[in-house]
Backbone as a chain_set.jsonl record, in Angstrom:
{"seq": "XXXXXXXXXXXXXXXXXXXXXXXXXXXXXXXXXXXXXXXXXXXXXXXXXX", "coords": {"N": [[0.897, -1.186, -0.022], [0.318, 2.29, -0.47], [1.317, 5.132, 1.366], [-0.74, 7.818, 1.731], [-0.083, 10.339, 2.632], [2.707, 10.631, 2.762], [3.674, 9.315, 0.495], [5.208, 7.103, 0.586], [5.918, 3.581, 0.266], [4.263, 1.074, 1.967], [4.426, -1.936, 3.673], [1.949, -4.349, 4.253], [0.916, -6.79, 6.382], [-0.727, -9.912, 5.825], [-3.893, -11.597, 6.599], [-3.7, -13.758, 9.362], [-1.006, -13.539, 9.686], [0.153, -13.129, 12.119], [-0.364, -15.388, 13.661], [1.391, -17.284, 14.848], [2.767, -15.772, 16.683], [3.64, -14.118, 19.851], [1.76, -12.335, 20.536], [-0.945, -11.215, 22.36], [-4.334, -10.869, 22.335], [-7.228, -9.242, 23.522], [-10.173, -11.035, 24.777], [-12.741, -11.412, 22.485], [-11.912, -9.599, 20.566], [-11.962, -8.97, 17.22], [-10.054, -9.287, 14.465], [-10.904, -8.81, 11.917], [-12.632, -6.756, 11.96], [-12.951, -3.181, 12.45], [-10.468, -2.116, 14.663], [-10.31, 0.102, 16.432], [-13.042, 0.871, 16.834], [-13.889, -1.384, 18.26], [-12.303, -1.244, 20.486], [-13.118, 1.066, 21.825], [-15.745, 0.664, 22.275], [-18.548, 0.191, 24.487], [-18.329, -2.254, 26.967], [-20.018, -5.268, 27.881], [-21.007, -5.88, 31.17], [-18.907, -4.448, 32.264], [-17.76, -1.981, 34.59], [-18.902, 1.367, 34.648], [-18.682, 3.553, 36.269], [-16.473, 5.888, 37.866]], "CA": [[0.004, 0.007, 0.022], [1.102, 3.544, -0.482], [0.909, 6.131, 2.355], [-1.241, 8.968, 1.001], [0.506, 11.52, 3.159], [4.209, 10.724, 2.454], [3.932, 8.714, -0.753], [6.023, 5.95, 0.847], [5.269, 2.291, 0.149], [4.14, 0.456, 3.254], [4.045, -3.396, 3.592], [0.873, -4.746, 5.189], [0.869, -8.256, 6.519], [-2.043, -10.423, 5.559], [-4.585, -12.321, 7.639], [-3.013, -14.926, 9.87], [0.449, -13.39, 9.764], [0.569, -13.137, 13.505], [-0.92, -16.538, 14.39], [2.434, -17.985, 15.63], [3.456, -14.829, 17.511], [3.259, -14.099, 21.269], [0.73, -11.227, 20.683], [-2.12, -11.605, 23.03], [-5.473, -9.94, 22.149], [-8.289, -9.433, 24.487], [-11.199, -11.861, 24.281], [-13.788, -10.705, 21.775], [-11.345, -8.748, 19.563], [-11.932, -9.544, 15.896], [-9.184, -8.551, 13.578], [-11.537, -8.514, 10.647], [-13.409, -5.571, 12.19], [-12.087, -2.029, 12.864], [-9.919, -2.226, 15.995], [-10.631, 1.298, 17.267], [-14.377, 0.724, 17.207], [-14.021, -2.417, 19.234], [-11.569, -0.85, 21.75], [-13.839, 2.144, 22.505], [-17.09, 0.249, 22.454], [-18.789, -0.21, 25.866], [-18.271, -3.704, 27.123], [-21.003, -5.804, 28.787], [-20.517, -6.291, 32.486], [-17.819, -3.599, 32.745], [-18.262, -0.914, 35.352], [-18.764, 2.613, 33.938], [-18.456, 4.65, 37.193], [-15.051, 6.084, 38.168]], "C": [[0.903, 1.23, -0.04], [0.472, 4.553, 0.574], [0.515, 7.388, 1.601], [-0.505, 10.266, 1.406], [1.993, 11.702, 2.669], [4.508, 10.132, 1.126], [4.822, 7.421, -0.615], [5.215, 4.708, 0.737], [5.327, 1.599, 1.525], [3.687, -1.025, 3.042], [3.01, -3.687, 4.662], [0.747, -6.177, 5.214], [-0.522, -8.71, 6.359], [-2.624, -11.131, 6.789], [-3.845, -13.554, 8.025], [-1.537, -14.738, 10.059], [0.997, -13.444, 11.194], [0.119, -14.352, 14.345], [0.136, -17.282, 15.216], [3.205, -17.055, 16.543], [3.018, -14.864, 18.94], [2.241, -12.988, 21.544], [-0.499, -11.79, 21.281], [-3.167, -10.502, 22.858], [-6.495, -10.271, 23.194], [-9.373, -10.285, 23.882], [-12.251, -10.923, 23.579], [-13.227, -9.723, 20.733], [-11.278, -9.482, 18.286], [-11.152, -8.667, 14.957], [-9.753, -8.288, 12.204], [-12.458, -7.284, 10.769], [-12.547, -4.365, 12.598], [-11.724, -2.153, 14.338], [-10.412, -1.082, 16.912], [-12.11, 1.254, 17.7], [-14.623, -0.345, 18.281], [-13.393, -1.985, 20.559], [-12.407, 0.193, 22.473], [-15.299, 1.723, 22.748], [-17.358, -0.098, 23.915], [-18.887, -1.718, 25.949], [-19.316, -4.118, 28.165], [-20.325, -6.184, 30.054], [-19.381, -5.459, 32.991], [-18.441, -2.366, 33.508], [-17.98, 0.392, 34.61], [-18.483, 3.754, 34.885], [-16.984, 4.739, 37.545], [-14.627, 5.429, 39.405]], "O": [[2.086, 1.184, 0.296], [-0.742, 4.754, 0.614], [1.342, 7.971, 0.901], [-0.34, 11.172, 0.589], [2.411, 12.777, 2.241], [5.584, 10.429, 0.607], [5.123, 6.761, -1.61], [4.022, 4.69, 1.041], [6.385, 1.571, 2.153], [2.715, -1.303, 2.339], [3.175, -3.32, 5.826], [0.491, -6.791, 4.178], [-1.449, -7.983, 6.716], [-1.987, -11.254, 7.835], [-3.404, -14.323, 7.171], [-0.854, -15.645, 10.534], [2.164, -13.767, 11.418], [0.212, -14.34, 15.573], [-0.227, -17.876, 16.232], [4.202, -17.472, 17.133], [2.075, -15.593, 19.25], [1.905, -12.743, 22.703], [-1.057, -12.759, 20.764], [-2.919, -9.344, 23.193], [-6.611, -11.398, 23.675], [-9.536, -10.31, 22.662], [-12.563, -9.828, 24.047], [-14.019, -9.061, 20.062], [-10.621, -10.521, 18.208], [-11.494, -7.517, 14.681], [-9.125, -7.598, 11.401], [-13.005, -6.829, 9.764], [-11.437, -4.589, 13.08], [-12.615, -2.283, 15.177], [-10.869, -1.32, 18.03], [-12.401, 1.577, 18.851], [-15.506, -0.178, 19.123], [-13.899, -2.325, 21.628], [-12.393, 0.188, 23.704], [-16.014, 2.463, 23.424], [-16.464, -0.648, 24.558], [-19.472, -2.364, 25.08], [-19.497, -3.449, 29.182], [-19.224, -6.734, 30.054], [-18.898, -5.731, 34.091], [-19.473, -1.819, 33.117], [-16.921, 0.523, 33.997], [-18.088, 4.83, 34.435], [-16.301, 3.715, 37.52], [-13.457, 5.513, 39.778]]}, "num_chains": 1, "name": "protein.A"}
């Protein structure tokens, strides 16, 4: 892919590229959906008061 701001070419790894890595994702995180939307979405059973 090409970075629209800088014009530099960026390599993007494909689906499953991290399957053998030590990266741990939270339960319920789906890499096929936008990560930011999942990260900031209210979670069931989580406390909302400070």
